[in-house]
matplotlib code that plots the C-alpha trace (Angstrom):
import matplotlib.pyplot as plt

x = [-54.6, -56.7, -54.1, -53.8, -57.5, -57.7, -54.8, -56.6, -59.8, -58.1, -56.0, -59.0, -59.9, -56.8, -57.8, -57.6, -54.2, -52.2, -54.4, -54.6, -58.4, -61.2, -63.4, -66.6, -65.4, -64.8, -67.6, -65.3, -63.0, -65.9, -67.5, -64.1, -63.6, -67.1, -66.5, -63.0, -64.5, -67.1, -64.4, -62.4, -65.5, -66.1, -62.5, -62.8, -66.0, -64.3, -61.3, -63.6, -65.4, -62.0, -60.8, -63.9, -63.3, -62.5, -59.9, -61.1, -64.8, -66.2, -67.3, -64.0, -63.0, -66.4, -66.2, -62.7, -63.7, -66.8, -64.6, -62.3, -65.3, -66.5, -63.0, -62.8, -66.1, -64.9, -61.7, -63.9, -65.8, -62.4, -61.3, -64.7, -64.3, -63.8, -60.5, -60.1, -57.2, -55.6, -54.5, -53.3, -51.7, -54.6, -56.6, -53.9, -53.1, -56.8, -57.0, -53.8, -55.1, -58.3, -56.4, -54.3, -57.3, -59.0, -56.0, -55.8, -59.4, -58.9, -55.8, -57.6, -60.4, -57.9, -56.0, -59.0, -60.5, -61.6, -61.0, -57.3, -55.3, -52.6, -50.0, -48.2, -51.4, -52.5, -49.1, -49.6, -53.1, -51.6, -48.8, -51.4, -53.5, -50.4, -49.8, -53.4, -53.1, -49.7, -51.4, -54.1, -51.2, -49.8, -53.1, -53.2, -49.7, -50.8, -53.9, -51.6, -49.7, -46.6, -44.8, -44.5, -41.0, -40.4, -37.5, -39.7, -41.9, -41.1, -43.2, -43.0]
y = [155.7, 158.0, 158.1, 154.3, 153.9, 156.3, 154.5, 151.2, 152.5, 153.9, 150.7, 148.3, 149.7, 148.1, 144.6, 142.9, 144.3, 141.4, 138.6, 139.2, 138.6, 141.0, 141.5, 141.3, 137.9, 136.4, 136.5, 135.3, 138.3, 140.7, 139.4, 139.7, 143.2, 144.2, 142.6, 144.2, 147.6, 147.2, 146.3, 149.4, 151.6, 150.3, 151.0, 154.6, 155.1, 153.8, 156.0, 159.0, 158.0, 157.5, 160.9, 162.6, 161.3, 164.2, 162.7, 165.3, 164.2, 162.0, 159.3, 159.1, 155.8, 154.3, 155.6, 154.3, 150.8, 150.8, 151.7, 148.8, 146.5, 147.6, 147.2, 143.7, 143.0, 144.5, 142.4, 139.3, 140.1, 140.4, 137.0, 135.5, 136.7, 133.9, 134.7, 133.8, 131.5, 134.4, 135.7, 132.7, 134.5, 136.9, 134.4, 133.7, 137.4, 138.2, 135.5, 136.9, 140.5, 139.4, 137.5, 140.6, 142.8, 140.5, 140.7, 144.5, 144.8, 142.6, 144.6, 147.9, 146.8, 145.6, 148.9, 150.8, 148.3, 149.5, 153.1, 152.4, 153.2, 150.7, 152.2, 148.9, 147.1, 150.1, 149.9, 146.2, 146.9, 149.5, 147.1, 144.4, 147.1, 148.1, 144.4, 143.9, 146.9, 145.8, 142.6, 144.7, 146.6, 143.2, 142.2, 145.5, 144.8, 141.4, 142.9, 145.1, 142.1, 142.9, 141.2, 143.0, 144.2, 143.2, 141.3, 139.8, 137.8, 134.9, 133.1, 129.4]
z = [232.0, 229.8, 227.1, 227.2, 226.9, 223.9, 222.3, 222.8, 221.3, 218.3, 217.9, 217.9, 214.5, 213.2, 214.5, 211.1, 210.2, 211.6, 210.3, 206.6, 206.5, 205.9, 208.9, 206.9, 205.5, 209.0, 211.5, 214.3, 213.8, 213.5, 216.7, 218.4, 217.2, 218.5, 221.9, 222.2, 221.2, 223.9, 226.4, 225.5, 225.7, 229.2, 230.1, 228.9, 230.8, 234.0, 233.5, 233.2, 236.4, 238.3, 237.0, 238.4, 241.9, 244.3, 246.7, 249.3, 249.2, 251.9, 249.5, 247.5, 248.9, 248.2, 244.6, 244.1, 245.4, 243.2, 240.2, 240.9, 241.3, 237.8, 236.4, 237.7, 236.0, 232.8, 232.9, 233.5, 230.3, 228.5, 229.8, 228.7, 225.1, 222.6, 220.9, 217.2, 216.4, 214.5, 217.9, 219.9, 222.8, 223.5, 225.4, 227.9, 228.2, 228.8, 231.5, 233.1, 232.9, 234.7, 237.4, 238.0, 238.1, 240.6, 242.8, 242.4, 243.5, 246.5, 247.6, 247.0, 249.3, 251.9, 251.7, 253.0, 255.4, 258.8, 257.9, 258.3, 255.1, 254.4, 252.0, 251.3, 250.4, 248.2, 246.4, 245.8, 244.3, 242.0, 240.9, 240.0, 238.3, 236.2, 235.4, 234.2, 231.9, 230.6, 229.4, 227.6, 225.9, 224.8, 223.4, 221.4, 220.1, 218.8, 217.3, 215.3, 214.0, 216.1, 218.9, 222.3, 222.9, 226.5, 227.9, 230.6, 228.3, 226.0, 223.3, 222.7]

ax = plt.figure().add_subplot(projection="3d")
ax.plot(x, y, z, "-o")
ax.set_aspect("equal")
plt.show()
């Protein structure tokens, strides 16, 4: 996750590459760049917090659940960002990423309910979490002016 977050942070600097416009000449793109930078900063901060969790500590589950709550809030902010028309797919991807993160957070909470760990629910949470992050990777790909290379997606 940390490598992905760092890649995303570095990638956001290339936001204007795929659109052919200068950021300083387009306030919508500049605003989008700033909001995306903020999102990636939040992701990096959350990754750091998750990496600090000691799985052996008595409050590890609480910290993990709090981190997933924060991630859901971060992905909500991503979904709420107004996307410039230069990146038509990014709005749908952001909405999908948020939806997957909501589901991941719900499953993560269920996985630890009643002090009874449920591995299958935890696995579902992690799958949704991976899907949310995959959408973020797609967004980055579009910001670079490229098309994601994935046989599971199509563009109309």
